[in-house]
Backbone bond lengths (Angstrom), bond angles and torsions (degrees), N, CA, C in turn:
res aa  C-N    CA-C-N  psi(-1)  N-CA   C-N-CA  omega(-1)  CA-C   N-CA-C  phi
1 X - - - 1.440 - - 1.529 110.95 -
2 X 1.401 115.91 -48.45 1.413 119.89 -179.04 1.587 111.62 -54.24
3 X 1.276 118.22 -39.75 1.479 123.48 179.67 1.457 111.12 -59.39
4 X 1.282 121.96 -21.21 1.448 126.76 -172.81 1.476 110.94 -93.50
5 X 1.343 118.55 -4.91 1.452 121.21 -171.47 1.460 109.24 -75.41
6 X 1.335 118.09 137.79 1.365 125.78 171.64 1.518 116.21 -133.35
7 X 1.356 115.45 -15.84 1.501 116.84 177.41 1.508 106.86 -122.04
8 X 1.327 115.35 162.43 1.460 119.29 179.11 1.557 112.66 -74.78
9 X 1.375 111.41 168.71 1.358 117.76 176.81 1.577 109.54 -151.11
10 X 1.282 117.99 162.69 1.490 121.39 179.26 1.513 110.19 -111.88
11 X 1.306 116.56 144.73 1.439 120.52 175.72 1.588 102.41 -141.53
12 X 1.470 112.54 154.92 1.385 114.01 173.13 1.518 107.14 -148.08
13 X 1.231 117.24 164.38 1.468 121.39 -176.55 1.545 108.38 -138.75
14 X 1.360 117.69 157.95 1.409 122.04 172.25 1.495 111.23 -130.79
15 X 1.357 111.92 146.10 1.451 119.66 179.92 1.582 105.58 -120.99
16 X 1.328 115.03 104.53 1.473 119.80 -177.83 1.493 107.01 67.22
17 X 1.368 114.97 -130.62 1.419 120.04 -179.45 1.533 112.87 -91.70
18 X 1.365 117.03 -1.64 1.453 121.68 178.48 1.480 112.03 -91.81
19 X 1.346 116.65 124.49 1.515 121.61 -176.58 1.599 104.28 -92.40
20 X 1.283 113.63 116.89 1.466 120.38 178.54 1.490 113.65 -119.45
21 X 1.330 116.45 95.76 1.467 119.32 -175.61 1.464 110.56 -69.82
22 X 1.288 114.24 138.18 1.500 123.19 -179.81 1.563 110.11 -85.75
23 X 1.351 118.95 -15.35 1.345 121.82 -179.21 1.521 116.06 83.30
24 X 1.290 115.86 -165.35 1.504 124.69 -172.23 1.543 109.50 -104.75
25 X 1.315 115.51 141.14 1.467 118.91 170.33 1.550 108.49 -132.83
26 X 1.325 115.28 136.89 1.468 122.02 178.65 1.537 106.97 -114.04
27 X 1.357 117.52 119.82 1.440 121.85 -177.39 1.469 109.01 -119.83
28 X 1.328 114.97 130.09 1.534 120.60 170.97 1.495 109.72 -118.17
29 X 1.377 111.34 159.08 1.431 119.72 167.62 1.504 105.67 -115.46
30 X 1.382 119.58 95.66 1.433 118.22 -178.44 1.561 116.40 -75.24
31 X 1.290 117.91 115.36 1.385 121.73 178.14 1.489 113.77 69.94
32 X 1.299 117.18 -163.15 1.460 121.36 -179.51 1.536 116.97 -82.47
33 X 1.315 113.89 -15.09 1.458 117.12 178.53 1.543 113.48 -62.28
34 X 1.298 116.68 151.14 1.495 121.17 177.56 1.552 109.16 -84.74
35 X 1.294 111.41 70.10 1.388 120.48 175.45 1.562 111.76 -127.77
36 X 1.304 114.89 146.74 1.492 117.30 178.79 1.558 105.98 -122.60
37 X 1.336 114.92 126.89 1.415 120.93 177.71 1.530 109.83 -101.55
38 X 1.355 116.39 110.68 1.400 122.95 -176.98 1.488 109.62 -101.11
39 X 1.335 114.18 127.23 1.468 123.46 -172.93 1.496 114.29 -115.24
40 X 1.371 116.81 136.67 1.504 121.17 179.25 1.482 116.23 111.78
41 X 1.302 115.88 166.89 1.426 119.81 -175.36 1.572 110.98 -120.81
42 X 1.290 116.23 23.51 1.448 119.33 179.21 1.510 110.10 -78.11
43 X 1.305 118.17 163.85 1.501 121.24 174.31 1.479 111.77 -56.04
44 X 1.355 114.65 -37.62 1.602 116.35 -177.88 1.525 103.29 -68.34
45 X 1.264 122.95 -43.13 1.497 121.83 -174.84 1.521 106.04 -63.04
46 X 1.361 118.77 -46.60 1.453 117.75 178.90 1.482 115.01 -60.64
47 X 1.337 119.04 -35.60 1.410 119.43 175.31 1.520 113.70 -68.87
48 X 1.251 119.91 -35.07 1.479 121.52 176.00 1.514 111.11 -63.07
49 X 1.342 115.49 -43.56 1.449 120.10 175.93 1.565 112.78 -59.53
50 X 1.371 113.87 -44.23 1.384 116.94 -179.67 1.517 112.87 -66.36
51 X 1.329 120.39 -39.41 1.389 122.15 178.70 1.495 114.70 -66.31
52 X 1.372 112.88 -40.88 1.523 115.94 178.86 1.543 112.70 -66.41
53 X 1.332 114.34 -41.67 1.452 121.15 176.95 1.497 110.80 -59.30
54 X 1.385 113.81 -42.20 1.483 118.37 -179.76 1.509 115.34 -70.89
55 X 1.351 117.84 -7.43 1.416 119.69 -178.91 1.454 115.24 88.05
56 X 1.411 119.77 18.78 1.439 122.10 177.47 1.492 114.35 -70.88
57 X 1.287 118.05 -11.64 1.470 123.51 176.18 1.532 105.69 -116.76
58 X 1.340 120.41 86.86 1.403 120.49 -173.10 1.509 112.15 -53.29
59 X 1.295 118.01 140.83 1.460 125.96 -179.30 1.476 121.73 74.60
60 X 1.353 109.19 0.32 1.483 115.97 -177.97 1.591 108.65 -114.12
61 X 1.264 115.66 150.54 1.449 123.09 -178.18 1.613 109.30 -129.92
62 X 1.310 115.17 161.39 1.420 120.05 176.89 1.453 111.32 -83.19
63 X 1.377 116.04 131.81 1.496 119.63 178.09 1.472 110.83 -66.14
64 X 1.303 117.71 131.50 1.482 120.08 -172.66 1.498 112.82 -72.12
65 X 1.411 113.48 137.79 1.450 122.79 176.60 1.495 105.85 -137.29
66 X 1.313 121.32 140.39 1.411 122.28 -178.69 1.544 112.10 -60.32
67 X 1.279 118.12 149.66 1.544 120.73 -169.80 1.528 105.63 -75.75
68 X 1.348 120.68 -19.91 1.431 119.26 177.93 1.498 115.15 -59.32
69 X 1.360 119.42 147.72 1.443 119.28 -178.10 1.544 110.17 -130.69
70 X 1.279 116.37 101.78 1.429 124.71 175.88 1.550 110.39 -98.07
71 X 1.233 120.92 115.89 1.460 118.74 -177.89 1.542 113.17 -58.32
72 X 1.395 112.49 140.84 1.455 118.49 -171.41 1.500 112.21 -60.85
73 X 1.396 118.70 -24.89 1.374 117.22 -177.30 1.518 116.99 -69.09
74 X 1.360 115.30 -5.72 1.424 120.57 171.41 1.563 110.41 -60.92
75 X 1.329 116.27 -28.82 1.444 120.80 -179.56 1.582 115.89 -73.97
76 X 1.335 111.22 -23.85 1.499 115.81 -171.32 1.540 113.00 -55.34
77 X 1.356 118.15 -53.13 1.441 119.57 -175.75 1.516 114.88 -64.23
78 X 1.460 115.63 -45.01 1.477 116.13 175.83 1.477 114.50 -59.88
79 X 1.373 116.59 -37.23 1.469 116.09 -177.87 1.582 108.26 -69.96
80 X 1.311 116.41 -36.09 1.449 118.88 -179.65 1.480 108.42 -64.97
81 X 1.362 118.04 -41.84 1.490 117.02 179.69 1.494 114.87 -67.00
82 X 1.373 113.30 -32.60 1.431 116.97 -177.42 1.560 112.34 -79.43
83 X 1.214 121.17 -35.07 1.488 127.42 -174.73 1.418 120.55 -114.00
84 X 1.394 113.32 -10.39 1.502 118.91 -177.36 1.511 113.68 75.50
85 X 1.386 117.42 7.57 1.426 120.68 -177.72 1.542 106.96 -153.17
86 X 1.376 115.67 150.64 1.515 120.66 174.29 1.525 111.75 -92.09
87 X 1.364 115.08 13.48 1.484 115.45 -173.68 1.553 113.21 -57.49
88 X 1.327 118.34 -44.67 1.423 119.50 -178.86 1.534 110.96 -64.53
89 X 1.210 119.05 -41.84 1.512 122.57 170.31 1.412 113.21 -57.91
90 X 1.367 121.04 -45.23 1.431 122.70 177.12 1.425 114.99 -62.17
91 X 1.308 119.76 -31.60 1.520 122.65 -179.38 1.526 106.66 -69.79
92 X 1.331 121.83 -41.76 1.406 123.17 176.75 1.493 111.74 -63.63
93 X 1.325 116.55 -48.48 1.462 119.47 177.99 1.483 115.21 -61.04
94 X 1.356 116.28 -37.65 1.445 121.76 -179.36 1.578 111.32 -66.48
95 X 1.348 116.41 -31.20 1.385 121.33 -177.92 1.563 113.21 -84.71
96 X 1.306 114.12 -4.87 1.465 115.65 175.49 1.472 116.83 106.67
97 X 1.309 124.63 2.85 1.447 129.41 175.41 1.477 105.57 -63.84
98 X 1.394 116.16 134.72 1.505 117.10 -177.37 1.565 105.82 -119.82
99 X 1.321 120.72 -22.33 1.469 121.73 -170.06 1.566 109.42 -133.76
100 X 1.282 115.98 149.87 1.431 122.46 176.87 1.484 111.50 -64.41
101 X 1.369 118.72 -39.39 1.432 122.48 -179.07 1.544 115.17 -62.39
102 X 1.357 114.52 -30.43 1.472 116.32 -177.90 1.509 108.97 -81.59
103 X 1.383 118.08 -27.59 1.469 121.43 170.07 1.575 110.86 -67.96
104 X 1.291 113.07 -43.52 1.475 113.02 -176.77 1.488 112.79 -70.20
105 X 1.368 117.81 -23.07 1.497 120.27 177.49 1.538 112.85 -87.74
106 X 1.353 116.34 -5.26 1.443 118.63 -178.52 1.560 109.38 -81.88
107 X 1.310 117.21 127.30 1.441 119.11 -179.04 1.572 110.18 -65.05
108 X 1.318 116.17 154.86 1.418 120.87 -178.02 1.497 114.15 -58.98
109 X 1.406 111.42 -35.09 1.555 113.53 -176.50 1.553 109.65 -68.30
110 X 1.358 117.91 -22.99 1.458 120.10 173.95 1.423 112.44 -78.12
111 X 1.331 120.84 -44.56 1.423 124.19 177.93 1.585 109.06 -58.90
112 X 1.288 118.42 -39.89 1.419 121.24 -179.17 1.503 113.20 -70.80
113 X 1.363 116.59 -11.45 1.578 119.67 177.39 1.529 109.55 -85.81
114 X 1.387 113.90 -11.38 1.554 115.32 178.73 1.597 110.34 -66.84
115 X 1.288 113.87 141.82 1.396 121.03 172.94 1.506 112.17 -56.66
116 X 1.338 119.32 127.19 1.449 128.34 176.83 1.595 110.16 76.46
117 X 1.242 115.68 12.72 1.477 122.61 176.93 1.511 109.68 -82.21
118 X 1.303 116.52 -179.69 1.476 122.51 175.41 1.525 109.61 168.42
119 X 1.340 112.55 174.72 1.487 116.72 -178.02 1.556 113.41 -55.25
120 X 1.266 119.51 -33.51 1.466 120.64 -178.35 1.544 109.87 -69.70
121 X 1.308 117.75 -39.11 1.470 120.49 173.89 1.520 112.33 -57.81
122 X 1.342 115.42 -49.04 1.542 118.28 -176.42 1.448 109.79 -68.21
123 X 1.366 120.03 -37.70 1.505 120.18 175.69 1.473 111.70 -62.32
124 X 1.318 119.52 -42.10 1.419 122.32 -175.12 1.522 110.30 -68.75
125 X 1.306 114.46 -48.26 1.499 120.98 -178.97 1.481 108.47 -60.88
126 X 1.348 120.41 -49.77 1.364 121.03 -178.32 1.532 112.82 -59.40
127 X 1.366 118.21 -39.64 1.497 120.66 175.65 1.449 113.67 -62.91
128 X 1.348 120.02 -44.08 1.385 126.84 178.80 1.520 109.70 -60.20
129 X 1.291 118.45 -50.15 1.437 124.38 -178.30 1.598 108.75 -61.92
130 X 1.346 116.07 -42.06 1.400 119.29 177.82 1.475 112.70 -59.57
131 X 1.383 115.59 -42.86 1.468 118.59 177.88 1.546 113.94 -64.29
132 X 1.256 115.24 -36.82 1.477 121.87 176.10 1.522 110.43 -63.22
133 X 1.384 115.28 -47.21 1.464 118.66 -179.94 1.502 112.48 -63.05
134 X 1.346 115.13 -39.12 1.537 119.54 175.75 1.490 109.68 -58.46
135 X 1.360 116.32 -39.34 1.520 119.41 177.47 1.450 116.72 -77.92
136 X 1.413 115.33 0.12 1.437 117.95 179.67 1.495 115.39 79.76
137 X 1.366 119.90 12.89 1.459 123.12 -174.82 1.535 116.00 -90.71
138 X 1.360 118.97 -6.73 1.411 121.03 179.45 1.575 105.35 -146.13
139 X 1.346 113.40 165.87 1.351 122.40 178.47 1.542 108.94 -83.02
140 X 1.327 118.92 152.09 1.483 120.69 172.95 1.576 106.98 -90.73
141 X 1.308 114.53 124.94 1.434 117.75 177.53 1.490 115.05 -61.97
142 X 1.338 116.15 140.17 1.471 118.63 175.35 1.532 113.63 -65.93
143 X 1.317 115.74 -35.50 1.457 117.30 -175.22 1.557 113.31 -84.97
144 X 1.341 119.16 -26.99 1.370 120.49 178.88 1.517 112.85 75.18
145 X 1.324 126.51 -169.30 1.429 127.32 -169.05 1.485 110.25 -78.78
146 X 1.347 119.69 -7.37 1.496 121.40 -177.51 1.525 110.29 -111.88
147 X 1.339 115.92 171.73 1.488 115.34 -172.12 1.533 110.79 -87.85
148 X 1.275 117.66 2.40 1.527 113.69 -176.29 1.448 114.20 -74.78
149 X 1.351 118.93 145.46 1.449 120.48 -179.42 1.583 108.95 -131.39
150 X 1.326 115.70 42.22 1.444 115.35 -176.62 1.558 113.70 -79.21
151 X 1.276 119.89 -175.20 1.371 124.79 -167.43 1.581 109.36 -74.19
152 X 1.295 122.05 -10.48 1.427 121.48 -179.75 1.475 112.67 -73.34
153 X 1.422 113.44 -9.62 1.494 115.66 176.95 1.585 112.49 -81.68
154 X 1.298 119.13 -6.17 1.437 122.67 -177.17 1.443 110.80 -65.59
155 X 1.381 117.05 152.24 1.371 123.30 -176.43 1.646 108.33 -77.50
156 X 1.324 113.27 152.29 1.495 117.25 175.65 1.414 110.99 -56.96
157 X 1.321 119.93 130.04 1.422 123.82 -177.14 1.599 112.35 -63.16
158 X 1.322 118.90 151.05 1.409 121.82 173.49 1.532 109.57 -68.10
159 X 1.324 113.84 160.87 1.555 121.50 174.88 1.443 110.02 -59.20
160 X 1.281 120.33 133.59 1.517 124.62 169.59 1.516 108.47 -51.74
161 X 1.322 117.62 145.97 1.474 122.79 -174.32 1.558 110.75 -53.93
162 X 1.350 116.02 -45.28 1.531 118.25 -176.12 1.486 109.97 -66.61
163 X 1.302 120.20 -33.25 1.457 123.21 179.79 1.543 107.23 -71.24
164 X 1.315 120.00 -43.00 1.430 122.40 179.58 1.594 108.90 -63.71
165 X 1.321 114.10 -38.45 1.441 113.37 -177.46 1.551 112.01 -71.38
166 X 1.338 115.18 -37.24 1.506 118.30 173.93 1.523 112.87 -63.23
167 X 1.326 114.12 -38.16 1.502 114.25 -179.36 1.493 108.74 -72.05
168 X 1.303 121.51 -29.31 1.448 122.16 176.86 1.526 111.71 -66.26
169 X 1.388 118.45 -41.03 1.448 121.16 173.39 1.547 112.57 -60.76
170 X 1.297 113.84 -47.91 1.468 113.40 -177.99 1.502 112.56 -68.27
171 X 1.342 118.81 -29.83 1.427 116.38 -179.53 1.506 112.02 -74.92
172 X 1.361 114.12 -32.97 1.527 116.39 176.73 1.539 110.92 -65.51
173 X 1.268 118.52 -43.92 1.463 123.19 174.41 1.451 112.88 -60.05
174 X 1.338 117.83 -44.80 1.513 121.86 -175.76 1.546 108.71 -64.68
175 X 1.318 116.15 -39.29 1.504 121.24 -179.40 1.472 106.28 -64.74
176 X 1.313 116.95 -51.81 1.537 121.46 -167.27 1.578 107.70 -73.33
177 X 1.340 118.13 -41.23 1.474 118.20 -171.74 1.486 114.52 -102.41
178 X 1.280 119.21 -16.64 1.451 119.42 -172.59 1.615 111.04 -126.60
179 X 1.334 110.44 0.38 1.535 113.77 177.71 1.530 112.64 67.78
180 X 1.348 116.53 14.56 1.447 115.83 179.66 1.544 115.16 -62.34
181 X 1.383 112.46 148.30 1.512 115.27 179.80 1.435 113.30 -129.09
182 X 1.353 117.26 -20.64 1.388 119.59 -176.90 1.493 111.80 -128.90
183 X 1.302 118.47 176.36 1.432 121.03 179.98 1.613 109.00 -74.34
184 X 1.278 114.31 -29.15 1.512 117.58 172.36 1.473 111.44 -61.83
185 X 1.328 120.27 -37.52 1.505 119.46 173.59 1.468 112.21 -65.42
186 X 1.302 114.99 -35.82 1.591 118.11 -174.58 1.614 104.62 -68.48
187 X 1.333 115.71 -39.16 1.489 115.48 -176.49 1.486 115.01 -69.63
188 X 1.272 119.93 -10.78 1.510 125.23 178.93 1.541 108.03 -88.28
189 X 1.332 121.06 -0.31 1.445 119.63 -172.48 1.540 114.99 -86.82
190 X 1.375 119.62 -3.35 1.369 120.58 178.23 1.538 119.40 -46.76
191 X 1.359 117.58 -45.72 1.426 120.32 179.59 1.580 111.80 -63.86
192 X 1.312 118.12 -22.75 1.440 120.90 -176.50 1.490 111.55 -93.87
193 X 1.320 116.88 8.15 1.491 119.31 -176.40 1.571 114.11 -59.41
194 X 1.428 113.14 -36.79 1.482 116.53 179.37 1.474 115.36 -62.09
195 X 1.393 113.44 -27.64 1.483 113.79 -179.92 1.544 117.96 -92.55
196 X 1.307 115.59 10.46 1.429 121.52 -174.06 1.512 109.73 -79.72
197 X 1.333 123.21 150.99 1.415 122.37 170.20 1.435 111.00 -58.60
198 X 1.361 117.78 154.48 1.502 121.14 -173.02 1.581 112.83 -56.99
199 X 1.331 115.63 -41.32 1.451 114.13 -177.57 1.560 111.50 -69.35
200 X 1.357 115.85 -36.33 1.406 116.70 177.37 1.478 114.20 -69.30
201 X 1.385 115.03 -37.79 1.404 119.59 177.82 1.504 115.44 -63.35
202 X 1.364 113.76 -35.01 1.484 119.20 175.38 1.583 110.52 -65.53
203 X 1.267 115.43 -40.97 1.478 117.25 175.47 1.523 114.35 -64.97
204 X 1.331 112.35 -38.20 1.529 119.92 178.70 1.507 110.84 -64.81
205 X 1.354 113.64 -40.90 1.481 119.72 178.84 1.517 110.11 -66.31
206 X 1.328 116.15 -36.65 1.472 120.56 179.65 1.501 107.90 -62.98
207 X 1.300 119.54 -42.71 1.485 120.56 -178.23 1.428 112.47 -67.09
208 X 1.401 118.80 -40.37 1.413 121.17 -172.76 1.526 111.20 -73.36
209 X 1.342 117.87 -16.36 1.439 123.21 176.41 1.576 113.15 -90.43
210 X 1.311 113.68 -9.51 1.457 120.03 -172.00 1.519 109.07 -61.90
211 X 1.396 116.95 133.78 1.364 118.72 173.59 1.555 112.67 -79.99
212 X 1.323 113.57 133.69 1.486 117.29 -175.61 1.483 113.24 -73.45
213 X 1.380 116.63 -23.42 1.445 122.67 -168.99 1.636 111.01 -59.13
214 X 1.318 117.03 -45.21 1.478 113.38 176.63 1.548 114.74 -61.45
215 X 1.391 113.92 -37.53 1.463 119.93 -178.51 1.529 110.10 -67.49
216 X 1.306 118.15 -25.89 1.452 122.01 -178.46 1.555 111.38 -64.69
217 X 1.323 114.14 -26.33 1.474 118.94 -179.63 1.516 110.90 59.51
218 X 1.399 116.56 -121.93 1.442 118.47 -174.91 1.566 115.22 -76.22
219 X 1.327 119.69 -0.90 1.375 120.23 177.41 1.560 111.96 -61.65
220 X 1.307 121.05 136.08 1.442 120.67 -172.67 1.514 110.26 -88.59
221 X 1.276 120.33 132.95 1.447 122.87 176.11 1.554 111.99 -63.45
222 X 1.331 113.49 166.51 1.430 119.75 -175.20 1.512 114.87 -56.11
223 X 1.268 118.84 -39.72 1.461 123.04 -175.10 1.465 113.79 -67.03
224 X 1.369 119.94 -8.15 1.422 117.78 -171.91 1.596 109.71 -108.15
225 X 1.247 118.88 21.05 1.529 121.71 -177.82 1.535 109.02 -62.98
226 X 1.298 117.70 -39.01 1.460 117.97 177.00 1.445 113.75 -66.71
227 X 1.344 118.20 -42.36 1.470 120.60 177.06 1.557 108.58 -63.48
228 X 1.363 119.29 -38.19 1.442 118.47 176.52 1.518 114.69 -69.83
229 X 1.293 115.72 -32.40 1.525 116.70 171.10 1.453 113.81 -65.60
230 X 1.269 119.22 -38.88 1.489 122.61 174.46 1.550 112.64 -62.51
231 X 1.401 111.65 -42.53 1.439 117.88 -179.60 1.582 111.07 -63.89
232 X 1.361 114.45 -40.86 1.479 118.44 178.59 1.477 105.95 -61.21
233 X 1.314 121.91 -52.97 1.484 122.05 -176.09 1.488 109.31 -59.14
234 X 1.364 117.34 -30.59 1.465 120.54 177.18 1.497 116.03 -64.92
235 X 1.344 115.23 -9.88 1.488 120.22 175.93 1.486 115.11 -68.75
236 X 1.345 115.35 -20.24 1.503 121.32 -176.81 1.557 106.40 -110.58
237 X 1.308 115.79 164.17 1.475 121.94 179.46 1.502 113.50 -71.18
238 X 1.336 114.34 165.64 1.469 119.60 -171.23 1.520 109.96 -64.18
239 X 1.325 123.37 -31.05 1.409 122.62 -174.58 1.543 109.86 -74.86
240 X 1.307 117.15 -43.84 1.406 121.22 173.36 1.496 117.19 -61.63
241 X 1.364 108.78 -38.01 1.536 116.95 178.98 1.528 108.76 -66.41
242 X 1.222 122.22 -39.90 1.430 123.48 177.19 1.508 113.14 -61.02
243 X 1.325 119.20 -40.54 1.403 124.86 177.84 1.569 112.90 -64.72
244 X 1.335 113.72 -36.95 1.508 115.74 178.59 1.529 113.44 -76.17
245 X 1.325 114.59 -40.94 1.481 119.88 -178.40 1.494 113.41 -77.57
246 X 1.380 118.32 -24.41 1.450 119.23 -179.90 1.592 113.74 -96.20
247 X 1.337 114.87 -15.78 1.435 121.76 -176.99 1.490 113.51 -130.25
248 X 1.347 115.11 -73.48 1.521 119.06 -171.86 1.550 115.86 -53.03
249 X 1.297 117.27 -42.80 1.399 128.15 -176.20 1.536 113.86 -101.98
250 X 1.285 117.00 -6.51 1.469 119.57 -166.02 1.610 108.66 -85.19
251 X 1.295 118.97 139.48 1.498 121.16 173.41 1.418 114.18 -54.23
252 X 1.373 117.73 -40.20 1.492 124.49 179.64 1.492 103.86 -119.26
253 X 1.383 113.63 102.07 1.476 116.59 -170.36 1.466 112.41 -82.28
254 X 1.328 114.72 135.14 1.468 121.04 171.91 1.479 112.27 -73.49
255 X 1.314 115.90 153.95 1.517 116.62 -178.38 1.560 111.10 -83.00
256 X 1.330 111.00 160.77 1.493 114.36 177.40 1.546 109.07 -62.23
257 X 1.281 116.35 -34.90 1.502 117.32 -177.32 1.572 111.77 -63.71
258 X 1.383 114.99 -42.24 1.461 117.24 179.53 1.437 112.45 -62.71
259 X 1.412 115.91 -39.71 1.478 121.22 -175.95 1.565 107.92 -69.84
260 X 1.352 113.38 -39.19 1.451 118.54 -178.47 1.629 109.99 -60.11
261 X 1.410 109.35 -42.29 1.483 110.80 -179.61 1.501 113.38 -68.33
262 X 1.344 117.51 -34.82 1.420 118.74 179.26 1.502 114.43 -70.01
263 X 1.415 116.07 -34.68 1.459 119.36 -176.10 1.545 109.17 -93.48
264 X 1.239 118.43 -6.81 1.517 118.91 176.97 1.533 111.03 73.51
265 X 1.300 119.62 34.79 1.459 124.32 -176.88 1.517 109.66 -134.92
266 X 1.278 119.46 173.00 1.456 122.25 179.77 1.489 110.99 -76.29
267 X 1.343 113.02 161.97 1.417 119.86 173.69 1.557 113.25 -61.25
268 X 1.303 115.64 -41.50 1.510 118.93 177.48 1.505 114.07 -65.50
269 X 1.393 112.47 -31.04 1.408 117.15 177.82 1.508 111.71 -67.29
270 X 1.364 118.29 -37.75 1.421 122.87 179.11 1.579 106.75 -64.05
271 X 1.272 119.68 -41.02 1.456 120.11 179.33 1.513 110.13 -64.06
272 X 1.310 116.33 -39.41 1.546 118.56 179.77 1.519 109.38 -63.26
273 X 1.378 114.94 -43.99 1.514 118.36 -179.19 1.526 109.00 -64.84
274 X 1.347 118.45 -32.80 1.436 118.55 -178.10 1.548 109.24 -70.95
275 X 1.288 119.54 -41.89 1.494 122.89 176.61 1.505 109.79 -60.00
276 X 1.337 117.16 -49.67 1.473 122.55 -176.86 1.515 110.48 -62.63
277 X 1.337 113.91 -40.26 1.577 114.84 -179.51 1.502 109.94 -66.89
278 X 1.336 122.65 -32.69 1.416 122.92 -178.66 1.564 106.18 -69.78
279 X 1.308 117.23 -44.81 1.512 119.55 178.38 1.497 109.27 -55.92
280 X 1.370 118.86 -48.99 1.414 116.34 179.87 1.392 119.01 -68.97
281 X 1.356 117.66 -27.94 1.403 122.14 174.29 1.534 113.36 -72.32
282 X 1.294 114.44 -31.51 1.467 117.91 176.58 1.434 110.40 -68.26
283 X 1.358 119.79 -39.95 1.543 121.53 -179.91 1.583 106.46 -66.52
284 X 1.271 117.40 -43.49 1.442 121.18 -170.66 1.578 108.73 -68.43
285 X 1.378 117.42 -34.90 1.442 122.26 -174.58 1.559 108.02 -67.71
286 X 1.261 120.86 -15.02 1.510 118.40 -178.90 1.477 112.33 -78.18
287 X 1.313 119.52 -9.55 1.557 119.56 -178.61 1.493 107.31 -70.65
288 X 1.325 112.95 146.05 1.519 119.40 -178.75 1.518 115.63 -58.28
289 X 1.275 118.38 -17.30 1.438 118.94 177.73 1.496 111.27 -67.46
290 X 1.313 118.62 -24.55 1.451 122.62 -177.70 1.571 114.22 -96.37
291 X 1.289 115.74 11.71 1.448 123.64 -176.76 1.493 113.26 -48.90
292 X 1.341 114.46 -46.69 1.493 120.18 -176.15 1.544 111.05 -63.51
293 X 1.293 119.80 -35.47 1.426 126.31 177.21 1.531 107.04 -65.03
294 X 1.321 116.40 -49.92 1.498 118.60 -179.80 1.460 112.57 -58.66
295 X 1.367 115.08 -47.18 1.470 119.36 179.76 1.523 113.52 -57.32
296 X 1.296 113.42 -43.24 1.499 117.84 -173.99 1.567 105.33 -69.29
297 X 1.273 116.44 -42.95 1.481 119.66 -176.15 1.538 111.37 -63.59
298 X 1.415 113.71 -42.43 1.410 120.58 -176.71 1.563 112.28 -69.13
299 X 1.342 114.23 -42.28 1.499 117.73 178.49 1.562 112.04 -63.89
300 X 1.306 116.82 -42.11 1.424 122.59 -178.41 1.576 108.23 -61.78
301 X 1.332 112.96 -45.80 1.479 117.51 -178.72 1.498 111.27 -65.84
302 X 1.326 118.46 -36.73 1.416 124.55 -176.39 1.557 112.66 -66.18
303 X 1.333 114.10 -34.13 1.451 119.68 178.58 1.507 111.84 -97.29
304 X 1.346 120.28 5.36 1.381 122.86 176.95 1.489 112.23 62.07
305 X 1.319 115.40 32.43 1.480 119.74 -177.99 1.570 110.03 -107.53
306 X 1.358 112.58 160.00 1.432 115.18 -179.37 1.578 103.33 -76.45
307 X 1.337 116.72 145.59 1.458 121.08 -178.70 1.551 108.78 -67.25
308 X 1.335 116.03 122.71 1.493 119.42 -177.19 1.557 109.11 -68.13
309 X 1.261 116.29 139.79 1.428 119.57 177.33 1.507 112.16 -139.29
310 X 1.285 119.14 142.69 1.439 120.34 -178.31 1.556 108.83 -70.99
311 X 1.308 112.41 166.80 1.553 117.34 -178.93 1.504 112.44 -62.29
312 X 1.279 115.78 -27.02 1.509 121.61 -173.59 1.544 110.47 -97.87
313 X 1.304 118.54 2.03 1.462 122.01 178.61 1.439 112.78 -61.74
314 X 1.334 118.92 138.50 1.434 120.07 176.48 1.467 114.54 -63.08
315 X 1.323 120.62 151.10 1.419 125.18 -173.91 1.586 114.99 -56.91
316 X 1.296 115.37 -24.07 1.453 118.81 -176.72 1.521 113.07 -85.97
317 X 1.349 117.84 -12.40 1.458 120.58 -167.86 1.572 110.53 -64.07
318 X 1.302 122.94 -43.48 1.373 121.48 -174.64 1.526 115.55 -62.44
319 X 1.367 113.09 -42.96 1.467 118.17 174.91 1.519 114.57 -70.74
320 X 1.306 114.08 -29.77 1.447 117.55 176.59 1.572 107.79 -63.48
321 X 1.329 118.99 -47.97 1.387 121.56 174.26 1.627 117.77 -62.58
322 X 1.242 108.79 -37.43 1.585 110.46 173.24 1.383 110.79 -65.77
323 X 1.303 122.46 -40.44 1.530 121.05 172.99 1.481 111.22 -62.21
324 X 1.295 117.13 -42.70 1.485 118.95 -176.17 1.545 110.28 -65.92
325 X 1.308 118.01 -30.60 1.480 120.47 176.75 1.521 108.24 -57.46
326 X 1.204 121.38 -33.85 1.532 123.57 -179.98 1.511 112.67 -71.26
327 X 1.338 115.61 -13.96 1.501 121.83 -179.96 1.456 115.66 -99.99
328 X 1.319 115.64 -2.03 1.464 119.44 -170.60 1.566 111.29 -111.64
329 X 1.267 117.45 18.01 1.460 121.25 -179.31 1.570 109.51 -72.83
């Protein structure tokens, strides 16, 4: 029964003559993974989290949410400024959300399940949270707007000890001998490498030979753009994915009528699903795991060039990146 929950519910308990409300808990099952996303700060929500973490629901795990806790009311003023109303904030508050981070970690398909929700609510809330994160006011969720929890969500690794030590030597010399104050000053020292003391020169040479790939951490290398494109499309359900790959991003677009006949729905419903799929994809594409896709799309658009694609790239890749370029301004 728990695995089928998508909306919140209220429970209370009494001990003797004292009535002790347990409060409200909102439980989602994001996507097909055996994860439960528990929302709220009520005693009941806390007990749900404790039980799931303790293994009381065999085979299920707690959906990851950053440990930081920014009160939900931080969203109220920005939502009011953006929309002229606190309605979207009130919907989240009424359903039991207590913290910005748990909203940020909730996949769009779960937010869309809320009563009185819709694509405009998710777009507004995502934009407001993005603004807050840019200003450093909230934590960035590890899981992002989608249900995936793969290794690309890991933080960028710290510098290896030998690299950190070499950088410390170079920084100390640059401050003392060149009056450097910032990293930008340090990066201008390459022409002066020949005049460095031997110990500093060795450290400088060590840094210049350092491979950037380990430091990039979760950033995807060039060769995996197709895999990333497939992963991005995997953020939406199969029906919406078919519409995008067979029509929206396809070189030879299928008609709404043919897709409607295949899916057993109306032509107008196909249009609605297409619009909703693009909204969901736009939100998902903002996650750092898709940075390589955004960079490639933006650079191609900036230079007015066709998006390069490998010979084995799927037919929808070029149009996907062209569309993504319009979202990276």
